[in-house]
N, C-alpha and C positions, 0 to 999 in steps of 0.2 A: 081340938088339932086343928092347925091351918091347912085349908085347901088350895092347892094351886091349879089356876086354870090352865088348861092346855094352849099354847100359842097356836092361833090361827093361822093358817097358811096366807102369805099375803098374794095378792094378784100376779105380782110378777112371777113368784114362786110357782103359781098355779100355771100361768103361761110357759113355764120355761120346763116344767114336766111335760104339759102337753106338746110341745116342741121337740124333747127328747125321744117322746115314743118313735117306735120303728116306723110308722106309717106319717108320723108327724101332726100337723094339724091345719086346716083350712081358717081362713079368715072367719069364717063363721062359729066353728068352734071355738076361737079364741074371745069372740064376743059374747057367746052365749054364756062362755066360763065367768067372764069377767064384768059383764054387764056395760062393754065398752060400745062406741059406734066403729065402724069400720075405720074411718081415718085415725082413731086412736089406735086400734090395734095395730094399724100399718105402722104409725109413728113407733109405736113399741119396738116393732121389730127393727126399724132403723136405728134405733137407741140401743138396742141389744148388740147390731153389728159394728156402732161406734165404740161400743165396750170390748170388743174383741170376739164376739161370739162369729162363727160361720154358719150362716143361715142360708141352705138351698131350698128351691123353689121348684117342686116337680108337678108335672099335668098327671093327674090320675084318672085317665078316660073320662068315663062319663061324671065320676066324682067331682070332679074340677081342679082346684090347684090345692097342693099341700105344701108347707113351710115345714122344713126339719133341722134342727141343729146337728153339723156334723164335727164342730169342734167348739170347744169351749175356750175362753181367754187363757186359763192355763195350760191348754194343750196346741194353743198357735204358736209355734215357734218365731213368726214375725213380730207378735204384740210383744213376746216376752224380750225381744232385742231392743226395741224401741224404748 
């Protein structure tokens, strides 16, 4: 009987999942999850914004800065109109 390997989650999907959490994710969280350097994590956030994701940046007291997705491309009416 052939076995199928479960598809591994991509780094992109992992980052989007982190950013979709209620508290969002810090750059350090993204770097730890993906093994990326900070400039790569920031570039990925820029890429998501260009694809139509709305990402906000929040100051979380002593914990630092968190990034969070508030709208995905299919929820963004401006993106759908263009």
